TIRO-2110 file (N, C-alpha, C; in Angstrom, 1 decimal):
// TIRO-2110
-2.4, 25.5, -3.2, N, 1, A
-2.1, 26.7, -3.9, CA, 1, A
-1.4, 27.7, -3.0, C, 1, A
-1.9, 27.8, -1.7, N, 2, A
-1.3, 28.8, -0.8, CA, 2, A
0.2, 28.4, -0.5, C, 2, A
0.4, 27.1, -0.4, N, 3, A
1.8, 26.7, -0.1, CA, 3, A
2.7, 27.0, -1.3, C, 3, A
2.2, 26.8, -2.5, N, 4, A
3.0, 27.2, -3.7, CA, 4, A
3.3, 28.7, -3.7, C, 4, A
2.3, 29.5, -3.4, N, 5, A
2.4, 30.9, -3.4, CA, 5, A
3.4, 31.4, -2.4, C, 5, A
3.3, 30.8, -1.2, N, 6, A
4.2, 31.1, -0.1, CA, 6, A
5.6, 30.7, -0.3, C, 6, A
5.7, 29.5, -0.9, N, 7, A
7.1, 28.9, -1.1, CA, 7, A
7.8, 29.7, -2.2, C, 7, A
7.1, 30.0, -3.3, N, 8, A
7.8, 30.8, -4.3, CA, 8, A
8.0, 32.2, -4.0, C, 8, A
7.2, 32.8, -3.1, N, 9, A
7.4, 34.2, -2.7, CA, 9, A
8.6, 34.2, -1.7, C, 9, A
8.9, 33.2, -1.0, N, 10, A
10.1, 33.1, -0.2, CA, 10, A
11.3, 32.5, -0.9, C, 10, A
11.2, 32.2, -2.1, N, 11, A
12.3, 31.6, -3.0, CA, 11, A
12.7, 30.3, -2.5, C, 11, A
11.7, 29.5, -2.0, N, 12, A
12.0, 28.1, -1.6, CA, 12, A
11.0, 27.1, -2.4, C, 12, A
11.2, 27.0, -3.7, N, 13, A
10.3, 26.1, -4.5, CA, 13, A
10.4, 24.7, -4.1, C, 13, A
11.4, 24.2, -3.4, N, 14, A
11.5, 22.8, -3.0, CA, 14, A
10.4, 22.5, -2.0, C, 14, A
10.0, 23.5, -1.2, N, 15, A
8.9, 23.3, -0.2, CA, 15, A
7.6, 23.0, -1.0, C, 15, A
7.3, 23.7, -2.0, N, 16, A
6.1, 23.5, -2.8, CA, 16, A
6.1, 22.2, -3.5, C, 16, A
7.2, 21.8, -4.1, N, 17, A
7.2, 20.6, -4.8, CA, 17, A
7.4, 19.4, -3.9, C, 17, A
8.0, 19.6, -2.8, N, 18, A
8.1, 18.5, -1.7, CA, 18, A
6.7, 18.2, -1.2, C, 18, A
5.9, 19.3, -1.0, N, 19, A
4.5, 19.1, -0.5, CA, 19, A
3.7, 18.3, -1.5, C, 19, A
3.8, 18.7, -2.8, N, 20, A
3.1, 18.0, -3.8, CA, 20, A
3.5, 16.5, -3.9, C, 20, A
4.8, 16.3, -3.9, N, 21, A
5.3, 14.9, -4.0, CA, 21, A
4.9, 14.0, -2.8, C, 21, A
5.0, 14.6, -1.6, N, 22, A
4.6, 13.8, -0.4, CA, 22, A
3.1, 13.6, -0.4, C, 22, A
2.3, 14.6, -0.7, N, 23, A
0.9, 14.4, -0.7, CA, 23, A
0.5, 13.3, -1.7, C, 23, A
1.0, 13.3, -2.9, N, 24, A
0.7, 12.3, -3.9, CA, 24, A
1.2, 10.9, -3.4, C, 24, A
2.4, 10.8, -2.9, N, 25, A
2.9, 9.5, -2.4, CA, 25, A
2.1, 9.0, -1.2, C, 25, A
1.8, 9.8, -0.3, N, 26, A
1.0, 9.4, 0.9, CA, 26, A
-0.4, 9.0, 0.5, C, 26, A
-1.0, 9.7, -0.4, N, 27, A
-2.3, 9.3, -0.9, CA, 27, A
-2.3, 8.0, -1.6, C, 27, A
-1.4, 7.8, -2.4, N, 28, A
-1.3, 6.5, -3.1, CA, 28, A
-1.0, 5.3, -2.1, C, 28, A
-0.1, 5.6, -1.1, N, 29, A
0.2, 4.6, -0.1, CA, 29, A
-1.1, 4.3, 0.7, C, 29, A
-1.8, 5.3, 1.0, N, 30, A
-3.1, 5.1, 1.8, CA, 30, A
-4.1, 4.4, 1.0, C, 30, A
-4.1, 4.6, -0.3, N, 31, A
-5.0, 3.8, -1.2, CA, 31, A
-4.7, 2.3, -1.1, C, 31, A
-3.4, 2.0, -1.0, N, 32, A
-3.0, 0.6, -1.0, CA, 32, A
-3.4, -0.1, 0.3, C, 32, A
-3.7, 0.7, 1.3, N, 33, A
-4.1, 0.1, 2.6, CA, 33, A
-5.6, -0.3, 2.6, C, 33, A
-6.3, 0.1, 1.6, N, 34, A
-7.7, -0.2, 1.4, CA, 34, A
-8.6, 0.3, 2.6, C, 34, A
-8.2, 1.3, 3.3, N, 35, A
-9.0, 2.0, 4.3, CA, 35, A
-9.7, 3.1, 3.6, C, 35, A
-10.9, 2.9, 3.0, N, 36, A
-11.5, 3.9, 2.1, CA, 36, A
-12.0, 5.1, 2.9, C, 36, A
-12.5, 4.9, 4.1, N, 37, A
-13.0, 6.1, 4.9, CA, 37, A
-11.9, 7.1, 5.1, C, 37, A
-10.8, 6.7, 5.7, N, 38, A
-9.7, 7.6, 5.9, CA, 38, A
-9.1, 8.1, 4.7, C, 38, A
-9.0, 7.3, 3.6, N, 39, A
-8.5, 7.8, 2.3, CA, 39, A
-9.4, 8.9, 1.7, C, 39, A
-10.7, 8.6, 1.8, N, 40, A
-11.6, 9.6, 1.2, CA, 40, A
-11.6, 10.9, 2.0, C, 40, A
-11.3, 10.8, 3.3, N, 41, A
-11.3, 12.0, 4.2, CA, 41, A
-10.0, 12.8, 3.9, C, 41, A
-9.1, 12.3, 3.2, N, 42, A
-7.8, 13.0, 2.9, CA, 42, A
-6.8, 12.9, 4.1, C, 42, A
-7.0, 12.0, 5.0, N, 43, A
-6.2, 12.0, 6.2, CA, 43, A
-4.7, 11.6, 5.8, C, 43, A
-4.5, 10.7, 4.9, N, 44, A
-3.2, 10.3, 4.6, CA, 44, A
-2.5, 11.4, 3.8, C, 44, A
-3.2, 12.1, 2.9, N, 45, A
-2.6, 13.1, 2.1, CA, 45, A
-2.2, 14.3, 3.0, C, 45, A
-3.0, 14.6, 4.0, N, 46, A
-2.7, 15.7, 4.9, CA, 46, A
-1.4, 15.5, 5.6, C, 46, A
-1.2, 14.3, 6.2, N, 47, A
0.0, 14.0, 6.9, CA, 47, A
1.2, 14.0, 6.0, C, 47, A
1.0, 13.5, 4.8, N, 48, A
2.1, 13.6, 3.8, CA, 48, A
2.5, 15.0, 3.4, C, 48, A
1.5, 15.9, 3.3, N, 49, A
1.7, 17.3, 3.0, CA, 49, A
2.6, 17.9, 4.1, C, 49, A
2.3, 17.6, 5.3, N, 50, A
3.1, 18.2, 6.4, CA, 50, A
4.6, 17.7, 6.3, C, 50, A
4.8, 16.4, 6.0, N, 51, A
6.1, 15.9, 5.8, CA, 51, A
6.8, 16.6, 4.7, C, 51, A
6.1, 16.7, 3.6, N, 52, A
6.7, 17.4, 2.4, CA, 52, A
7.1, 18.8, 2.6, C, 52, A
6.4, 19.5, 3.5, N, 53, A
6.7, 20.9, 3.8, CA, 53, A
7.9, 21.0, 4.7, C, 53, A
7.9, 20.1, 5.7, N, 54, A
8.9, 20.1, 6.8, CA, 54, A
10.3, 19.7, 6.3, C, 54, A
10.4, 18.7, 5.5, N, 55, A
11.8, 18.2, 5.2, CA, 55, A
12.6, 19.2, 4.3, C, 55, A
12.0, 19.8, 3.3, N, 56, A
12.8, 20.8, 2.6, CA, 56, A
13.2, 22.0, 3.4, C, 56, A
12.5, 22.3, 4.5, N, 57, A
12.8, 23.4, 5.3, CA, 57, A
14.1, 23.1, 6.1, C, 57, A
14.2, 21.8, 6.5, N, 58, A
15.3, 21.5, 7.4, CA, 58, A
16.5, 20.7, 6.7, C, 58, A
16.3, 20.4, 5.5, N, 59, A
17.4, 19.6, 4.8, CA, 59, A
17.8, 20.5, 3.5, C, 59, A
19.0, 20.2, 3.1, N, 60, A
19.4, 20.8, 1.8, CA, 60, A
18.7, 20.1, 0.6, C, 60, A
18.6, 20.9, -0.4, N, 61, A
17.9, 20.3, -1.6, CA, 61, A
18.9, 19.4, -2.4, C, 61, A
18.9, 18.1, -2.0, N, 62, A
19.7, 17.1, -2.6, CA, 62, A
18.8, 16.0, -3.0, C, 62, A
19.3, 15.0, -3.9, N, 63, A
18.5, 13.9, -4.2, CA, 63, A
18.1, 13.0, -3.0, C, 63, A
19.0, 13.0, -1.9, N, 64, A
18.7, 12.3, -0.7, CA, 64, A
17.4, 12.9, 0.0, C, 64, A
17.3, 14.2, -0.1, N, 65, A
16.1, 14.8, 0.5, CA, 65, A
14.8, 14.3, -0.2, C, 65, A
14.8, 14.2, -1.5, N, 66, A
13.6, 13.8, -2.2, CA, 66, A
13.3, 12.3, -1.9, C, 66, A
14.3, 11.5, -1.8, N, 67, A
14.1, 10.1, -1.3, CA, 67, A
13.5, 10.1, 0.1, C, 67, A
14.1, 10.9, 0.9, N, 68, A
13.6, 11.0, 2.3, CA, 68, A
12.1, 11.5, 2.4, C, 68, A
11.7, 12.4, 1.5, N, 69, A
10.3, 12.8, 1.4, CA, 69, A
9.4, 11.6, 1.1, C, 69, A
9.8, 10.9, 0.1, N, 70, A
9.0, 9.7, -0.3, CA, 70, A
8.9, 8.7, 0.8, C, 70, A
10.0, 8.3, 1.4, N, 71, A
10.0, 7.3, 2.5, CA, 71, A
9.3, 7.9, 3.7, C, 71, A
9.5, 9.1, 4.1, N, 72, A
8.8, 9.6, 5.3, CA, 72, A
7.3, 9.8, 5.0, C, 72, A
6.9, 10.1, 3.8, N, 73, A
5.4, 10.1, 3.6, CA, 73, A
4.8, 8.8, 3.6, C, 73, A
5.5, 7.7, 3.2, N, 74, A
4.9, 6.4, 3.3, CA, 74, A
4.9, 6.0, 4.8, C, 74, A
6.0, 6.3, 5.5, N, 75, A
6.0, 6.0, 7.0, CA, 75, A
4.9, 6.7, 7.7, C, 75, A
4.6, 8.0, 7.3, N, 76, A
3.5, 8.7, 7.9, CA, 76, A
2.1, 8.0, 7.7, C, 76, A
1.9, 7.3, 6.6, N, 77, A
0.7, 6.6, 6.3, CA, 77, A
0.7, 5.4, 7.3, C, 77, A
1.8, 4.7, 7.4, N, 78, A
1.8, 3.5, 8.3, CA, 78, A
1.6, 3.9, 9.7, C, 78, A
2.2, 5.0, 10.1, N, 79, A
2.0, 5.4, 11.5, CA, 79, A
0.6, 5.9, 11.8, C, 79, A
0.0, 6.5, 10.8, N, 80, A
-1.4, 7.0, 11.0, CA, 80, A
-2.3, 5.8, 11.1, C, 80, A
-2.1, 4.8, 10.3, N, 81, A
-2.9, 3.5, 10.3, CA, 81, A
-2.8, 2.8, 11.7, C, 81, A
-1.5, 2.8, 12.2, N, 82, A
-1.3, 2.1, 13.4, CA, 82, A
-1.9, 2.8, 14.6, C, 82, A
-1.8, 4.1, 14.6, N, 83, A
-2.4, 4.9, 15.7, CA, 83, A
-3.9, 4.9, 15.6, C, 83, A
-4.5, 4.8, 14.4, N, 84, A
-5.9, 4.7, 14.3, CA, 84, A
-6.4, 3.4, 14.8, C, 84, A
-5.6, 2.3, 14.6, N, 85, A
-6.0, 1.0, 15.1, CA, 85, A
-5.9, 1.0, 16.7, C, 85, A
-4.9, 1.6, 17.2, N, 86, A
-4.7, 1.6, 18.7, CA, 86, A
-5.9, 2.4, 19.3, C, 86, A
-6.3, 3.5, 18.7, N, 87, A
-7.3, 4.4, 19.3, CA, 87, A
-8.7, 4.0, 18.9, C, 87, A
-8.9, 3.0, 18.1, N, 88, A
-10.2, 2.6, 17.6, CA, 88, A
-11.2, 2.4, 18.7, C, 88, A
-10.8, 1.7, 19.8, N, 89, A
-11.8, 1.5, 20.9, CA, 89, A
-12.4, 2.8, 21.5, C, 89, A
-11.6, 3.9, 21.4, N, 90, A
-12.1, 5.1, 22.0, CA, 90, A
-12.7, 6.0, 20.9, C, 90, A
END
């Protein structure tokens, strides 16, 4: 809600909708990994949210940006899972 309020008050609604799209995409991609502990903790959605906020800030609002948000949020899930596996012994 805070991101929506901030984005609309700064006249950048793409940031708000990008955040929502990336969070939903990353959460669904994380669910497909079947790592229920990390999924329930919201780890994948949080990283997706960060991607969804960052890309509209640095890119123009074009269809390519929306595709990049979806792809980058899925990549963030894969990277999070890989880093978690590497760091699992510690």
